[in-house]
N, C-alpha and C positions, 0 to 999 in steps of 0.2 A: 504494500500500500504506500502511495506517495506521501510525502510529508504534508502536502496541502490537504490531505483527507485523512489524517491520522486522528485518533481519538483525542479530544481536547484534554489538556492538562488541567488539574484542579489548581490553577494559579492565574494570575493576571500579570500583564506586562508592567514594567516600571514606568512611572509617570514621566512625561515629557511635555514641554510647553507648546509644541508645534502640532498638536493633534487637531484633527477635524472629527467631531463626534457625529455618528449616525445611529440613532436610537429607535428601536422598535418600541411599541407601547404595551399591548396586551401580552402578558406573560413575561415581560421584560422590565418595564418600569412599574407596571401595575399587575396585580393578580388577575387571572382570567375569571370572569363571572359567567353564570349560566346564560345570561342575556347581555349582549353588548351594551345596551342602554343602562344596565345596572352598575357599570363601572364608574367610579368616582375618583377624582384626583385629590389626594390630601393636600392642603395648603402648603405643607412643607415640601412636597414633591414638586409642586408648581414653582415654588420659590427657588428650589435647587436648580431647576432647568434655567430659570432666569439668571441665577448667579453664574452658571457655566457659560451661558450665552454671552454675558458681558465679559467674562474672563478670557474667553476664546475669540473675542472680537467678532462674534456672530457666526463663527464656524461650527455651528451645531444645527442639525436637521433631524426632525422626527420623520421616520419612514415606517409606514404602517399599512396594514390591509384595510384600515378604516378609510372612509371618504375624507377628503380634505376638510370639508365643513365640520365633520365630526371631530377631527383632530383639533380644529380651532375651538370647538365647544369645550373640549377637555382642557386644553393648555393655553387658549387665547390665540387670537388671530395675529398674523403678520410675520411670524418667523418662517424661515425656510422649512419646507415640509414636502413629503411625497405621500400621496394617498393612493389607496387601491393598488398597492404594490408597484407604484410608479406610473400608473395610468394617468394620474394628474400630479403636477409638481409645481410648487411655488418657489421661485429662486429668491436670492437674497435681496433683489431689487423689488420684489413684489410681483413680478411677472408670473402668470400662471400658464403652464403648458399642459395640454391634454391630448391623448390619443383619440382617434376617431372611433366612434362606436357604430357597430353594424346593428342598426335598430331592429331590423326584421329578425335576424338571428337571435338577438338579445330577447326579444319578445317571445320567440318560439321556445327558447330554453327556459325562460321565466315561467311560461304556461305549464310546461312539463314538471318543473319543480313545484309550482303552486299546487298542482293536482296531487303530487306525492305528499306534500305537507298537509293538505286538507284531509287526506286519508290516514295520516299517521300523527295523531295529536302528540304534542311535545317536541316535534321537530320544528324548525324555524327557517324560513326563507328570508334572507337579508338582501335587498336590492341596493347596492352601493352606487348605482348609476352607470359605472363602466364595467362592473363585474357583479356576479351573483354568488351568494354563499348559502349552502345548506348546512345548518347546524343541527346536531343531535346530542348536545351536552346534557340536556334535561332527560333524555331517554337513552342512556348508554346501552340498555338491553337491545336496542334496535340497530346496533352497530353493523351486524351482518346483513340485515335487510337493507339498510341504507347503502352499504357498500355494493351489494348486488344491483340495486337500482342505478347507482352512479355508474357502475361498469357498463350496464346496458345502455344508459343514456350517452355515455362517452363515445360508444361506437357509432352513434348517429349524429355527433356534433359536426357542424360545418367546418370546412377547412379554415385554419387560422384560430380555432378555439381549442382549449384544452382544460383539463381538470387538475387542480393542485390540491392534494390532501393536506390537512393541518390537524390541529388538536381538536378532534371531534367536530370537524367541519370539512367540507369540500368546497373549493372555490372554482367557479367557472369563469374563465376570462380569456382574452385574446393572447396569442403567443408572442407578440412583438414587444412586450415590456415586462420588466421584473425589477426587483429591488436592486439588483446588481447594476442594471442600466441606469437607474436613478442615481446611485452613488457615483458612477462614472460621469454623469452629466453635471452633478454638483462639483466634482473634483476638477472640472474644466472651467469653473467660474470662481471669481472672488466671492467671499473671503476663504474659500476652501482650497483653491489652487495653491500648490506648493507645500501643503501641509501633509501630515501622515494620517491617513484615514483609519478610524477605529469604529468598527460596527459591533453593536451588541444586539443579539436577538435570540429567540427561543424556539423557533418553529421551522418547518420545512421551507417556507417561503423566504427565510433569511439566508438560506444556503447560497443562493445566487450572489448575495452581497458579500458573504464570507469568501467565496471564491475570487471575487473581484479584488477585495482588499488584500487577500493573500498574494495575488499577482502583483499588486502595487507595492508590496512590502509593508503593508499596514498591519493592524491587529484585528483579528476576528475573535469575538468572545461569545461563546454559547452559554445560555442560561438554562440550567436544569440538566436532566439526564438525556441520554440518547447519543448515538453516533452522529458525527458532524464533521464538516470540513473546517470548522473553527479550530484555532490553535490554542485557545485559552478557555477557561470556564469559570462561571460564577453559579452559585447554587440556586438562587431564587431572586425574585424582584426586590425583596428586602436587602439581599446582599448587593444587588446592583446599586440601589440607592445609597447604601452605606459607602460603597466604593467610590461612587461619583461624588458623594459628599466629601470624602477624603481628597479627591482630585481637585474639587473646587477650592478647598482650603489650601492645598499645595500651590495652585495657580495664584491665588490671592497673595500668599506669602512670598512667592517668587516675584510677583509684580512689585511688592513693597520693597523687596531687596534689590530690585533692578536686574533680575536674572531672566526676564522674559525672552 
């Protein structure tokens, strides 16, 4: 197995002042809830993100499967962010970039998913605008039935669409974007350009970003258990926030001492 896809170490890289942070939300900064709308951001976590953003000169982006509007609801609008795994992205200047949506295919897939959800109480269909998510966290006993349905539906998807499995969720989206592409786009723009990328994430959809930062010589950090292409590991969202808090304090101290 190559070094880029080895099992992550239970450790984190030493701090450096020239990082660019790319942070997943659910399962990384915040615990996963049964319903996406149940997630709440503690004031201390929101304040920590603001501290890091200031200390890094704005080189911090939230990269999530959530829609951009939902990211803004949780953490406030304005900062760089990529929603729906990169289907929509706001750069540091406030410009928003979106992929084109195939409305007919989207509606067809949505109808099939809605029919399944209606027949299986406890499952949830989330329409994020550019992608669709079928959740079954509330009914884990239906995992096999959901998987069989998704496999059947996947065979009939139009060209250019695919299914991405996650933690008790399946995402249906176009193939021409992912979190890795979002990281690359940010890294070609100020204030990210020239910095060392650091990605923290917990799920399958973060692996694309891990592979990109590995190629760029950055740091990929997996949250929780499971094989991954990430080179480092933190155990939980609580551990992530604690480590980021230490990094914010280190940056602030370095700035006061003139070592930025």
